[in-house]
N, C-alpha and C positions, 0 to 999 in steps of 0.2 A: 866319527865319520860326519855327523851333522855339522860339527864345528869346522871341519875341513871344507865342506861344501860352501858354507857361509863365507869362509875366508877367500876361497877361489872366486865366488860370485862378486864379492866386494872388490877384489883385485881386477876382475874383468871389467866391472863398471867404471872403475877409476881409469883403466887403460883406455876404454872407449871414449871417456869424457875428454881425453887429451888428443884424440885423433882429429884431424881436420875434417870439417863438415861444411856442407853447402849452406850458407846463411840464408834464411828465409826473409824475403822482403816483408816489412811490416804491412799489416792490412790498413787501408785508408778508408775513411768514411766519405771523402770527397776528393776527386782528382780533377785537375784542369790541365789540358795538354794542347799541343799544336798552337801555342801562342807565344807572346812576349811577356815575360814576368819581370817587372822592374824590381829587383831585389833590394836596391839601396846599398849594396855591397860594392865598394869602390874597386875591389880587385876583380869582381865578376858581377857587373851591374845588371846583367840580363840572364834569364834562364828560359827554357822552352816550356817547362811544365812545373806543377806544384801539387803536393799531396797534403791533405788535412786529416788529422785524426782528432776527434772530439773538437776542442777549441784551439788546437795548436797546429802549426805547420811542422810536418815531419820530414819533408824532402822538397828540394828545388833542384831541377836538373833537366835531363832529357825526357822526352815523351816516352821513349821506349822503356826507360827505367820506371817511370811513374805508372805506366800501364801494367807493370808486373805487380803493383800493389793493390789492384782492384780485386774485389770479391763480388759475389752476386748481390751483396747489399750496398756496394759502393756507388755513390752518385757520381756520374761522369759528365764533364763539360768539355766539349770540343770547341776550343776558342777560335779556330779558323783564322789564326793570325792576329786576333785582338790583343790589345795591351791590358795588362793587369798592373795596378799600382797599389801601394799600401793605402789603407783607408785614410781619408783626410782627417786631420786633427785640427779643428777650429779652436785655436788657442786663446781667442778673445771673443767672447760672445755673451749675450744677455738672453739666455734661451727662453726663460719664462716670458719675458717681455716680448720677444719676437714671436713666440707661439700665440700669445694673446693678441698681438697686433694683426695676426692673420685673420682675426674675426672683425676687423675694423676697415675703414676706408684706406685704400692703398694709393698714395700719391707719387710713388717713386718714378713713374713714367711721365709725370706731368712736366711739360717744358714751359708753359705760359700760365699767367694768372687765370685765364679763362678755363684752361684744362683742369687746373686745380679746383676751381670753384665747381665746375660741372661734375667732377668726380665726387666731391663732397655731397653735392645735391643728389646725385644718383644713389649714393649710399643711404642718404637720409630718406629718400622716397622708398627704397627697398626695405627699410627698417622703421616703419612708422611707429612701432611699439617702443622704440628706444627713447628713454627720457633725455639722453645726451647723444649727440652725434660726434663720434670719435674717429680718429684716423692717425696716420703717420706717413712720413716719406716726402714731405714737401722740401724742395731744394731752394737754397738762397738764390741761385742763378735764375729761377723762374720769375722773380719779382724785381721791380725797379729798386735799385739800391740794396737788394738782398733782403727787403723787409716787407712781408705781407701786411695787410691792414684789415681791421674789423669790418670796414665798410664793404669790402669784397664779399665777405660772408653774410653780412646783414642784408645785402641785396637779394639773397636767395633763401636765407633761413633766419627768421626773426623770432619765432615762437619757442625754439628749443636752443639750449646752450650748445656751442660747438667748441671742441678742443682737439686740435690737430698738432701732433709733435712733428718737428723737423726731422729730416732723414738722419741727422746725426744725434738726435735725442737731446740736444742742448738748448733748443728753443721751442716755443709753442705759439700757435696761431689760434686766436679765439675770437668769437663774435661779441657783440655788445651785451647779449643776454648772459653770456658766461661772466663777463666783467661785472655785470649787475649782481648776479648771484654771489660773486666773490666779494662784493663791496668795494671794487676798485674804481676810483675816480681820479680826477686831476689832483686831488689833495693827498692821495695815497702815496706815502713814501716807503721805499724799500731799502734797507741798509745792509742786507746780506749779500751773498755772492751772486752776482747777476743783476738784472734790472727789469723794471717795468718800462718798456720803451714808450716814450712820449713824443708827440709832434712838436712843432715850433710854438704852438699855442699852449703846450703843457697837457694836452689831452692824451690819454692812453691810446696807442695805435692799434692794439690788439695783438701785439707781439710781446712775449715774455721770454727772458733768457735765464738759464741756469736755475738757481734755487727759487727765483721769483715765479717759476712755473708752478710751484707747489701752492701758491696763493689760490690758484684755480683748480689744480689737479686733486686737491684734497676733498673737493666736492663731488668728484666722479663717483658713480655708484660702485659699491664694493663688489669684488669678484669672489664668488664662493670657491671653496676648496675643490668641489667637484668640477666646476668650470675650469679651474686651473689645471687639474689632472687631465681633463679632456683636451684642453689646449696643448698641453705638453705632448700627449700622445699624437696629436695631429702634427705638431712641430717635429717630432721624431720621425714620422713617416716622410715628411718633406725633406729633412736632413738626409735620411737614408737614400732618397731618390737622387741626391747630389753626391753620394759616395762618402758622406761624413760618418765616421764611426766613433769619434771621440770629440768631446767639447770640454773647454775649460771656461767656466763661467767667470765673468769679470766683475761680478758684484753678487750680493745675495744675503739672505737672512737664514736663521735657523729654521723658520717656518718653511722657507723655500726648499731647503735641504731635505726636510721631512717628506716633501712631495715625491722626490726622487727615491727616497728610502722606501716609500710605500710601493712605488712602481717596481723597485727591485724585488721586494718581498713577494709581489704578485707575479713575478716573471715577465713583466711588461717593459723593462728597461732595455731598449734596443740600441743604445749607444753608451759609451763610457763617459761618465759625468764627473768632473772635478769642480768642486765648489770653492768659491772665494768669498769670505765674509766681508761685508762692507764695514768700513770704519768711519768714524766721524769725530768731531771735536769733543764729544761726550764719552768716547770709548775709554774704559777704565780697566783696572787690574782684574775686576770680577769678570768682565767680558773676555779678557785674554784667557782666564782660567776656564771659562765655559767653552770657548773656541778650542782650547787645547784638549779638553775632554773629548770633544767631537773628532778632532784630528786623530787622537789615539784610537777612538772607537772604529774608525774606518781604515786605519793603517793596514796595508796589505790587501785591501779589497780591490780587485782588478776592475770592478765596474763602478764603484762609487768611492770617492775620496773627498777629504775636507781639510786640506793642509795649506791653504793660501788665504791671504787677506788683500783687500783692495783699498788703495788710497786715491783720492781725487785731489790733485795739486793745482790744476787750473781748468780752463774751459776749452774753447775752440777758437780758431783763427777768425772765422767769419764774423763772429759777434764781438771780437776784440776781448775775449775773456781768457784766451791763452796768454801766458806771461812771457814777454819778449825782452831780450837784452836792450834793443833799441826800439823807438816808437814805431807803431804801425805806419806804413807808407801812406795810408789814406785816413790817418787819425785826425789831421787838422788840429783843431783846438778842442778836442773832445775831452780834455781834462783827464780824469782818472782812467779812461779807457785807452789812453795813448800807448801804454805798454801792457795793459791787463793787470789783474790783481790776483794774488794767490787765494785759493779756496780755503786754505788753512793758515793759521799763524805758523811760521816756519819753526820756531822753537818746539811747539807741540808736535809737529810732524816729525821732527828729528827724534824727539823723546819716544814716540810710539814706534817708529821704525826700529829703534834700538831694542825696545821691549819685545816686539814681535820676532825680531831676528834672534834674540836670546831664547825665545820660546820655541824656536825651530820651525817657524812658518816661512813659506815662500811668500814674497811680497810683490805685488803689482802696484805700480804708481802711474796713474794717468798723468802724463806730462807731454803736452803738445808744443808749447812754445820753447824756444831755446834756453830761456832763463829757467823755466821749470825743469827741463831736462838736466841742466847744470846743478840745480839744487837737489834734485833726486839722487844724482850721482854722489853729491857731497854727503847726503844723509846715509846712503848705503855704505860709503867709505867709512864714515864715523861709526856706524853700527858695527861693522866688521872689526874695526880697530878696538872699539870698546869691549866687544864680546870675544875678541880673538877668534872669530868665526871665519871659515873659508869654505868655498864651494857651495854657497847657499842657493845659487842660481836665482837670485832676485831679478825682477824684470821691470823695465820701464815701458809703458804702453803708449803707442802711437808715434811719438818722436817725429812729428811732421817738420820740425825745424831743429837743427842741432849744429852747434859750432864745431868746426873741424877739430879743435883741440879737445873737445869732449868726446868725439867719436872714438879716439884712441883709448879712452878710459873704460869703455865697456869691457873689452877683453882684459884690461889691466886689473879690474876688480871683479871679473867674472859675472858681470851684469848682462842680461840677455835683452837685446832690442826686440820687443814684441810689436810688430807692425802689421798694417792692414793694407795690402795693395789696392783693394777696391776703393779706398779713399782717394787714391791718385788717379781715378778715371778722369781723363781730361774733360769729359762732358760736364763735370761737376765743379771745376776749380776756378771759374772766372772771378767770383767774389773773393775767394781765397787769395788769388794772385794779386788782386788790387791791394789787399791788406798787407801782404808780404813784401811786395815790390820786387823789381828786377834784380837788385843787388843780392838779395838773399835766395833767389830761386835755385842756384846751383846746389844748395844744401838741403833741398826739399825732398822729403821721402827718400832719404839717402841709403837705399839698400846696398848699392854697389860700394859706397863708402864704408859701410859697416863690414862687408865681406873682406874688403881690402885690408881692414885692420883686424881680421881674424875673429870677429864677433860671430856668435852663433845666432842666425836669424830665426825668429819664431813668427809664423804667419797665422792670421785669423781674419775674421770679417768685421767684427763689432756689431753683427746683426742684433736687433733691427736698426741700429744706428748706421746704416749703410744702404746703398742702392740695390745690393744683391748679395744673398748668402752664398751663391754658387762659387765654390773654390776654383772652378775652371775659368770663370770670369776673372777672378783674382790672379790666377796664373797668367792669363792673357795680358793683364795690365803689367805684371811684374816683368814679363819678357819683352813686351812691345812698347810700353808706355804710350799706348794708343787706346782709343775706344774700340769696341769690336768691329765697327765699320771703318776703322783706319784713320781716325782723326787724332792728332794732326799728322800730316805727312812727316815722316822721319822721327816721330815720337816727341812727347813732352818731357823735357830735361832728359834726353836719351842717354846721357852719360851715367845715369843712375839705374838703367835697366840691368837685369841679371839673366843668367842662362836658365833654360828650362829645368835642368837638373838641380840647380841651386834653388830655384823657386819651389819645385816639387819637394825637395828635401825640407825646406822651411815649413811647408804645409803638412809634413808627415813626421820625419825624424826630429825636426826642431821642436815641435810641440811635445813629443815624447821626452826629449832631453830636458826640457824645462821642468817637467814633473818627475824627473829621475826614473823614467820608464823606458829609456832608450835601449835597454837590453831585453825588453819584452814586446815592444811595439814600435812602429815607425819604419820597419823594414820587413821584407818578405824572405825570411831565412828560417831554417830549422830551429825549433825551440821558441820561435816568436808566436804571439797570438795571431789567430787567423782572422785578421781584419783587412779587407781589401775591396777594391772596386774594379770592375771590368768596364773599359771605355769603348766607345763606338769607333774610335780611330786611334792610331798610334801617334800621339802628340810629339813623340821624338822624331818622327819622320815626316809629318805633315807640315805644310806651310805654317810658320808661327802665327801668321795673321788669322789662321782658322782655329786656333786653340779654343776660343770661346764657343765655337760651334759644336764642340765635342759633347756627347751625351753619356750619361752613366747607364749601362745596360744591366748591371748586377752589383749589389752590395752585400757583402758578408761581414758580419760582426760576431766575434767569439765563435766562429765556425758555423754560424747560423745565417741562412739567407734572410735578410731583412728587407730587401727590395729587388724586384725583377721587372724590368721594363716590358710593357706589352709590345709584342712584335720585335723584340730585341734580336731575334734570329740567332740565339745561342743554341747550339745543338746539345740539349741537356737530356740525360737519360739516367 
């Protein structure tokens, strides 16, 4: 009898399990509704609402459907028509340097020598305890001939050394006290990459470029580990206020990686960090093995990874250290600077790119001049042929000049153009244009050319080697090729501008694709990580000239609110 009851009960249970039932909507921890969600899905690019459970998106669709997922514990945000976009992925950044630079004099807004000097002086007066006066952000266009002088600084600060990096990080401006401490005189020769800029009489002018900057920077007071950690935390707060949820560092050391590891262990890492180890002419097999061990250690970690390396192949256009196919238009008889010089011996660069490709690293090569871009493509092609590797998603960084014949090779060899729209802000390019010349201008910052050849654009800022970290400023430049106040009319090289959707995808999906994470971030779809930003206006509908005026109201990373603007008027409950 008991056996019969058990058999009947089992049969009844199985029968009921096959009967149709009303499916319960999953419970959400956070819902956003009554808005415009840019999903990044080409078939359905916009949704009205989105639901989050823990650190992932579980639904995008209608507000009515999302509201069914709420419980008494669900946090609710009525977007009131606001636009939500995937979290920005700054795919080329120097995050520790930028964070530390926030503690120094900021010259990015200075348009004249007087403004630059007064900014430095104001910082010096505010910090009388500092043994060195430091800063960054001066622009070549602020000074006659693009070259600041020590005399400008000497006029206001004589008793303390001054060291100010250019906005692009490739030059430094110092006073006589700094030159004196470094032992730099008219007799000092520098044979490395870069130069001690000297005047017609052979005297140091106070400007140093590229590796020559280290002649002075090595005397700067060391920064403690605690100071670095504190600076990174401040930098992460700033990044969150701009909607940035992922960064890919474009240089770095093992010591720097350990800082982010400590923040991760303490639960203080509020953005996803991808490290790239700096390489140099002394990089050897032992270094590759060490880097490989770290790459493997962080494999699969969604917050911290270390699977890339960085090469510096040339410098910048303004100081004639980027390597060009033809001489600079304003080179005159400047000898070795007529075309620029490689930062590496090419045979060694090719050898190391092949070795790192074989070891499974993603590679970034800084190449601004068209000759450097050409050689970087050659090296990647050789590495892939030698190792029979495909789909490595190596990158070339900056690409401010590129020959049309080389543009086609990016897609051919699956190389990603990693570019920074902020560097093409027309307010900063006067010295750059003089060096490049009219004939080469159509190929400058060629985002549209890259897209026409089916390359996958990857966008970033190069912070602090730029005038602004804000991705919305970068989007404005990419779409308009104008400054935020509309200069020049019609845009600078307007044939290279791209659509808003193309630019936004490059700042989100493009970065995720470059790090093989395009299936978990860069879009707002079910199963993707909950990284997103709520914007103050719908940039898809507003006048493109007003994109740069857009503010971030809310930033969520990994399902966690990491920034909320005061007075953002979001109906949160």
